[in-house]
N, CA, C and O atoms as a MOPAC input file, in Angstrom:
PM7 MOZYME 1SCF
protein

 N    142.64200 1    91.63400 1    66.24000 1
 C    142.70800 1    93.05600 1    66.53900 1
 C    143.74800 1    93.71700 1    65.66900 1
 O    144.85000 1    93.21500 1    65.44900 1
 N    143.34000 1    94.85600 1    65.19400 1
 C    144.28300 1    95.63500 1    64.40500 1
 C    144.45000 1    96.98700 1    65.06600 1
 O    143.46100 1    97.61700 1    65.43900 1
 N    145.68600 1    97.44500 1    65.21900 1
 C    145.91700 1    98.71300 1    65.91200 1
 C    145.35600 1    99.92700 1    65.16900 1
 O    145.11500 1   100.96600 1    65.78400 1
 N    145.14500 1    99.80800 1    63.84400 1
 C    144.64900 1   100.96300 1    63.09600 1
 C    143.12000 1   101.03800 1    63.05600 1
 O    142.56500 1   101.98000 1    62.48900 1
 N    142.42500 1   100.04100 1    63.66100 1
 C    140.96000 1   100.03700 1    63.67800 1
 C    140.49600 1   100.33000 1    65.10000 1
 O    140.90500 1    99.64000 1    66.03400 1
 N    139.64700 1   101.34300 1    65.28000 1
 C    139.17700 1   101.65200 1    66.63600 1
 C    138.33000 1   100.51700 1    67.20800 1
 O    137.71900 1    99.74800 1    66.46500 1
 N    138.30300 1   100.42400 1    68.53300 1
 C    137.51800 1    99.38300 1    69.19700 1
 C    136.03500 1    99.54900 1    68.89200 1
 O    135.33600 1    98.57400 1    68.62100 1
 N    135.56900 1   100.77400 1    68.93800 1
 C    134.16000 1   101.05800 1    68.67800 1
 C    133.99800 1   101.40200 1    67.20600 1
 O    134.48600 1   102.43700 1    66.75200 1
 N    133.32200 1   100.54700 1    66.46400 1
 C    133.11100 1   100.82000 1    65.04500 1
 C    131.65900 1   101.16200 1    64.75100 1
 O    131.27100 1   101.24300 1    63.58600 1
 N    130.86400 1   101.36000 1    65.76900 1
 C    129.47200 1   101.74300 1    65.54000 1
 C    129.39500 1   103.22000 1    65.17100 1
 O    130.34000 1   103.98100 1    65.38300 1
 N    128.24800 1   103.60800 1    64.61500 1
 C    128.07700 1   105.00800 1    64.23500 1
 C    127.89700 1   105.86400 1    65.47400 1
 O    127.28500 1   105.42600 1    66.44700 1
 N    128.42400 1   107.07600 1    65.44800 1
 C    128.23000 1   107.96000 1    66.60400 1
 C    126.75700 1   108.36300 1    66.70500 1
 O    126.04300 1   108.32300 1    65.70300 1
 N    126.29200 1   108.74900 1    67.89000 1
 C    124.88800 1   109.12400 1    68.04900 1
 C    124.55300 1   110.39100 1    67.26400 1
 O    125.38700 1   111.28200 1    67.10500 1
 N    123.32800 1   110.44800 1    66.78300 1
 C    122.85700 1   111.61900 1    66.04800 1
 C    122.30400 1   112.61400 1    67.04900 1
 O    121.17600 1   112.46100 1    67.51800 1
 N    123.07300 1   113.62100 1    67.37800 1
 C    122.65400 1   114.60800 1    68.35800 1
 C    121.60000 1   115.56000 1    67.80400 1
 O    121.00600 1   116.33500 1    68.55500 1
 N    121.36600 1   115.50600 1    66.50000 1
 C    120.34000 1   116.34700 1    65.88700 1
 C    119.02800 1   115.59700 1    65.70100 1
 O    118.10400 1   116.12000 1    65.07900 1
 N    118.93000 1   114.39200 1    66.22400 1
 C    117.70800 1   113.59700 1    66.08700 1
 C    116.56900 1   114.26800 1    66.84700 1
 O    116.79800 1   114.93500 1    67.85600 1
 N    115.32900 1   114.08800 1    66.35700 1
 C    114.20400 1   114.71200 1    67.06100 1
 C    114.00400 1   114.09700 1    68.43400 1
 O    114.25800 1   112.90800 1    68.62500 1
 N    113.55800 1   114.88600 1    69.37900 1
 C    113.31000 1   114.39800 1    70.72500 1
 C    111.82600 1   114.41000 1    71.01200 1
 O    111.01600 1   114.77400 1    70.15900 1
 N    111.48700 1   114.01900 1    72.18800 1
 C    110.08900 1   114.04400 1    72.57700 1
 C    109.73400 1   112.82900 1    73.40300 1
 O    110.59300 1   111.99300 1    73.68500 1
 N    108.47300 1   112.72300 1    73.79600 1
 C    108.05900 1   111.59000 1    74.61800 1
 C    108.08800 1   110.28500 1    73.82500 1
 O    107.99900 1   110.29400 1    72.59700 1
 N    108.21200 1   109.18700 1    74.52100 1
 C    108.29200 1   107.87600 1    73.88900 1
 C    107.04200 1   107.58100 1    73.07700 1
 O    107.12800 1   106.94800 1    72.02500 1
 N    105.88600 1   108.02700 1    73.54300 1
 C    104.63400 1   107.73700 1    72.84100 1
 C    104.63000 1   108.33000 1    71.43100 1
 O    103.90700 1   107.84900 1    70.55900 1
 N    105.41500 1   109.34700 1    71.21200 1
 C    105.49400 1   109.96400 1    69.88800 1
 C    106.16500 1   109.03900 1    68.88000 1
 O    105.90600 1   109.13900 1    67.68100 1
 N    107.02000 1   108.14400 1    69.35400 1
 C    107.78500 1   107.27600 1    68.46600 1
 C    107.25300 1   105.85000 1    68.42200 1
 O    107.81900 1   105.02000 1    67.71000 1
 N    106.20500 1   105.53600 1    69.14300 1
 C    105.64300 1   104.18600 1    69.14100 1
 C    104.22100 1   104.23500 1    68.62600 1
 O    103.55800 1   105.26900 1    68.70000 1
 N    103.75300 1   103.10700 1    68.10100 1
 C    102.39900 1   103.08100 1    67.57700 1
 C    101.40200 1   102.47400 1    68.56100 1
 O    100.20300 1   102.72900 1    68.44400 1
 N    101.86300 1   101.68200 1    69.52300 1
 C    100.95900 1   101.07400 1    70.49400 1
 C    100.67700 1   102.07300 1    71.60900 1
 O    101.59000 1   102.74000 1    72.09400 1
 N     99.41900 1   102.17600 1    72.01400 1
 C     99.04000 1   103.13100 1    73.04200 1
 C     99.59000 1   102.78900 1    74.41300 1
 O     99.91300 1   103.69000 1    75.18700 1
 N     99.70400 1   101.49900 1    74.73400 1
 C    100.16900 1   101.09200 1    76.06000 1
 C    101.68300 1   101.15800 1    76.19800 1
 O    102.21000 1   101.22900 1    77.30800 1
 N    102.36300 1   101.13400 1    75.09600 1
 C    103.81200 1   101.15400 1    75.16500 1
 C    104.28800 1   102.50300 1    75.67400 1
 O    103.78500 1   103.54200 1    75.24900 1
 N    105.23700 1   102.49300 1    76.56500 1
 C    105.77200 1   103.73300 1    77.09400 1
 C    105.11600 1   104.17800 1    78.37900 1
 O    105.56600 1   105.13300 1    79.01200 1
 N    104.04800 1   103.49000 1    78.77500 1
 C    103.39100 1   103.84700 1    80.02800 1
 C    104.00500 1   103.06000 1    81.17000 1
 O    104.53100 1   101.96600 1    80.96700 1
 N    103.94000 1   103.60600 1    82.35000 1
 C    104.43700 1   102.90600 1    83.53000 1
 C    103.45800 1   101.80700 1    83.92300 1
 O    102.25300 1   101.96200 1    83.72800 1
 N    103.95700 1   100.68800 1    84.47700 1
 C    103.04700 1    99.63000 1    84.91600 1
 C    102.22000 1   100.09700 1    86.10700 1
 O    102.65600 1   100.93700 1    86.89400 1
 N    101.03000 1    99.54400 1    86.22100 1
 C    100.17000 1    99.88800 1    87.34800 1
 C    100.77200 1    99.32800 1    88.62700 1
 O    101.27700 1    98.20600 1    88.64700 1
 N    100.71500 1   100.11000 1    89.68100 1
 C    101.22100 1    99.66100 1    90.97000 1
 C    100.20200 1    98.74800 1    91.63100 1
 O     98.99400 1    98.93700 1    91.48800 1
 N    100.69600 1    97.77200 1    92.34400 1
 C     99.81000 1    96.88300 1    93.08800 1
 C     99.23900 1    97.64200 1    94.27500 1
 O     99.67900 1    98.74500 1    94.60000 1
 N     98.27400 1    97.04500 1    94.89800 1
 C     97.66500 1    97.69900 1    96.05300 1
 C     98.68600 1    97.81700 1    97.18100 1
 O     99.67800 1    97.08900 1    97.22200 1
 N     98.42600 1    98.73300 1    98.07500 1
 C     99.34000 1    98.98000 1    99.18600 1
 C     99.52200 1    97.73000 1   100.03600 1
 O    100.63900 1    97.42900 1   100.45600 1
 N     98.44600 1    97.00000 1   100.29600 1
 C     98.56200 1    95.80800 1   101.15100 1
 C     99.39900 1    94.72500 1   100.48500 1
 O    100.16800 1    94.04000 1   101.16100 1
 N     99.26400 1    94.55600 1    99.16700 1
 C    100.07100 1    93.52700 1    98.50300 1
 C    101.54200 1    93.93200 1    98.45500 1
 O    102.42400 1    93.07800 1    98.54500 1
 N    101.81100 1    95.23900 1    98.31200 1
 C    103.20800 1    95.69100 1    98.33900 1
 C    103.80500 1    95.51300 1    99.72600 1
 O    104.96600 1    95.12700 1    99.85900 1
 N    103.01800 1    95.79200 1   100.75800 1
 C    103.49800 1    95.60000 1   102.13000 1
 C    103.76800 1    94.12800 1   102.39500 1
 O    104.76300 1    93.78100 1   103.03100 1
 N    102.88200 1    93.25500 1   101.90800 1
 C    103.07300 1    91.82000 1   102.10200 1
 C    104.33800 1    91.34300 1   101.38600 1
 O    105.09500 1    90.53700 1   101.92600 1
 N    104.56000 1    91.83900 1   100.18000 1
 C    105.76000 1    91.44900 1    99.43700 1
 C    107.01900 1    91.93700 1   100.14400 1
 O    108.01700 1    91.21800 1   100.20000 1
 N    106.98000 1    93.14600 1   100.68200 1
 C    108.13100 1    93.68100 1   101.40800 1
 C    108.39400 1    92.88400 1   102.67700 1
 O    109.54400 1    92.59700 1   103.00900 1
 N    107.33300 1    92.52900 1   103.38100 1
 C    107.47000 1    91.73100 1   104.60200 1
 C    108.07700 1    90.35800 1   104.27500 1
 O    108.94500 1    89.86800 1   104.99700 1
 N    107.61200 1    89.75000 1   103.18300 1
 C    108.13200 1    88.43900 1   102.77400 1
 C    109.61600 1    88.54400 1   102.39700 1
 O    110.40700 1    87.66300 1   102.73400 1
 N    109.98300 1    89.61400 1   101.70500 1
 C    111.38900 1    89.80800 1   101.33000 1
 C    112.25300 1    90.00700 1   102.56900 1
 O    113.36700 1    89.48900 1   102.63400 1
 N    111.75300 1    90.75000 1   103.55100 1
 C    112.50500 1    90.97600 1   104.78800 1
 C    112.69600 1    89.67300 1   105.55300 1
 O    113.76700 1    89.42600 1   106.10800 1
 N    111.66300 1    88.84100 1   105.58200 1
 C    111.78700 1    87.55200 1   106.26000 1
 C    112.79300 1    86.66200 1   105.53600 1
 O    113.58800 1    85.96900 1   106.17000 1
 N    112.75300 1    86.68800 1   104.20000 1
 C    113.70400 1    85.89600 1   103.42200 1
 C    115.13300 1    86.33600 1   103.66200 1
 O    116.02800 1    85.50100 1   103.79200 1
 N    115.35600 1    87.64600 1   103.72300 1
 C    116.70300 1    88.14100 1   103.98700 1
 C    117.14200 1    87.77600 1   105.39700 1
 O    118.30100 1    87.42600 1   105.61800 1
 N    116.21800 1    87.85700 1   106.35200 1
 C    116.55400 1    87.47800 1   107.72900 1
 C    116.99900 1    86.03200 1   107.81100 1
 O    117.96400 1    85.70700 1   108.50300 1
 N    116.28500 1    85.15800 1   107.09700 1
 C    116.65300 1    83.73800 1   107.08600 1
 C    118.02200 1    83.55600 1   106.43100 1
 O    118.85100 1    82.79000 1   106.92200 1
 N    118.25600 1    84.25900 1   105.32900 1
 C    119.54300 1    84.19200 1   104.64100 1
 C    120.66100 1    84.65300 1   105.56900 1
 O    121.72800 1    84.04200 1   105.62200 1
 N    120.40700 1    85.73200 1   106.29700 1
 C    121.40500 1    86.28100 1   107.20800 1
 C    121.72800 1    85.29400 1   108.32800 1
 O    122.88700 1    85.15000 1   108.71700 1
 N    120.71100 1    84.61800 1   108.84400 1
 C    120.92500 1    83.67100 1   109.94500 1
 C    121.61300 1    82.39200 1   109.48500 1
 O    122.29200 1    81.74700 1   110.28400 1
 N    121.45900 1    82.01300 1   108.23900 1
 C    122.03400 1    80.75100 1   107.77000 1
 C    123.31600 1    80.97600 1   106.97700 1
 O    124.41300 1    80.71900 1   107.47200 1
 N    123.17700 1    81.44700 1   105.77000 1
 C    124.31800 1    81.55400 1   104.85300 1
 C    125.37100 1    82.53200 1   105.37100 1
 O    126.55200 1    82.19100 1   105.43500 1
 N    124.95700 1    83.73000 1   105.73600 1
 C    125.94000 1    84.71900 1   106.19100 1
 C    126.60100 1    84.30300 1   107.49800 1
 O    127.78000 1    84.58200 1   107.71400 1
 N    125.85000 1    83.63900 1   108.37200 1
 C    126.43600 1    83.17900 1   109.63200 1
 C    127.52700 1    82.14300 1   109.36400 1
 O    128.57800 1    82.16600 1   110.00500 1
 N    127.27800 1    81.23200 1   108.41400 1
 C    128.28800 1    80.22200 1   108.06500 1
 C    129.53100 1    80.88300 1   107.48000 1
 O    130.65600 1    80.51700 1   107.81700 1
 N    129.32000 1    81.85400 1   106.60700 1
 C    130.46500 1    82.53700 1   105.99100 1
 C    131.26600 1    83.31200 1   107.03400 1
 O    132.49600 1    83.33100 1   106.98500 1
 N    130.57600 1    83.94700 1   107.97100 1
 C    131.26000 1    84.69500 1   109.02400 1
 C    132.07500 1    83.75500 1   109.88800 1
 O    133.20800 1    84.06700 1   110.25600 1
 N    131.49900 1    82.59000 1   110.21800 1
 C    132.20700 1    81.61100 1   111.03300 1
 C    133.47000 1    81.13600 1   110.30500 1
 O    134.53600 1    81.01900 1   110.90900 1
 N    133.33800 1    80.86300 1   109.00100 1
 C    134.48000 1    80.41500 1   108.19900 1
 C    135.55100 1    81.50500 1   108.13900 1
 O    136.74300 1    81.21000 1   108.23000 1
 N    135.13400 1    82.74600 1   107.98800 1
 C    136.06900 1    83.86700 1   107.94900 1
 C    136.79400 1    84.01500 1   109.28400 1
 O    138.00700 1    84.22000 1   109.32000 1
 N    136.04400 1    83.91000 1   110.38200 1
 C    136.65600 1    84.03700 1   111.71200 1
 C    137.69900 1    82.95100 1   111.94100 1
 O    138.76600 1    83.21300 1   112.49500 1
 N    137.38100 1    81.71900 1   111.50900 1
 C    138.35800 1    80.62000 1   111.66000 1
 C    139.61500 1    80.89600 1   110.84800 1
 O    140.72700 1    80.68200 1   111.33200 1
 N    139.44800 1    81.36500 1   109.62300 1
 C    140.60600 1    81.65800 1   108.77400 1
 C    141.43700 1    82.78700 1   109.37200 1
 O    142.66600 1    82.75800 1   109.31200 1
 N    140.77500 1    83.76800 1   109.94000 1
 C    141.47400 1    84.88300 1   110.56700 1
 C    142.26600 1    84.41900 1   111.79200 1
 O    143.40100 1    84.84900 1   111.99900 1
 N    141.67600 1    83.55500 1   112.59100 1
 C    142.37600 1    83.01400 1   113.76200 1
 C    143.58600 1    82.19300 1   113.33500 1
 O    144.64000 1    82.25000 1   113.96900 1
 N    143.42700 1    81.43000 1   112.25700 1
 C    144.54600 1    80.62500 1   111.75700 1
 C    145.68600 1    81.53800 1   111.29400 1
 O    146.85500 1    81.26300 1   111.56500 1
 N    145.34400 1    82.61200 1   110.60200 1
 C    146.37400 1    83.55800 1   110.16800 1
 C    147.08000 1    84.19000 1   111.36300 1
 O    148.29500 1    84.38700 1   111.33600 1
 N    146.32700 1    84.50700 1   112.40400 1
 C    146.91700 1    85.10700 1   113.60400 1
 C    147.86100 1    84.11800 1   114.28300 1
 O    148.94200 1    84.49600 1   114.73600 1
 N    147.44700 1    82.84400 1   114.35400 1
 C    148.31800 1    81.81900 1   114.96200 1
 C    149.58900 1    81.64600 1   114.14600 1
 O    150.68300 1    81.55700 1   114.70200 1
 N    149.44400 1    81.60000 1   112.82300 1
 C    150.61200 1    81.42100 1   111.95700 1
 C    151.55000 1    82.62300 1   112.02600 1
 O    152.76400 1    82.46500 1   111.89000 1
 N    151.01100 1    83.80500 1   112.23500 1
 C    151.84000 1    85.00900 1   112.31100 1
 C    152.67500 1    85.02900 1   113.58600 1
 O    153.75900 1    85.61200 1   113.60700 1
 N    152.18000 1    84.39900 1   114.65000 1
 C    152.91100 1    84.36800 1   115.92000 1
 C    154.11000 1    83.43900 1   115.85800 1
 O    155.05100 1    83.59000 1   116.63700 1
 N    154.08800 1    82.49500 1   114.95600 1
 C    155.17600 1    81.50600 1   114.87800 1
 C    156.42100 1    82.06400 1   114.29100 1
 O    157.41600 1    81.35200 1   114.16300 1

């Protein structure tokens, strides 16, 4: 590192650059389009599966962490009384 050299040595953005939609700057027709959405039932199924996965995570991993935290907190309280 040299104090006389700025951290950012990239060129500043060209604020006079042309603007417009992405399709104007790409040659592929599909590029720049949003992906097609899945059917409503498949999205609902995916959401339901994610909710079940989070519920399982909450019952297992988070419960263990909470128990460990509670024990550490009780130990700190006991040590503070001494």
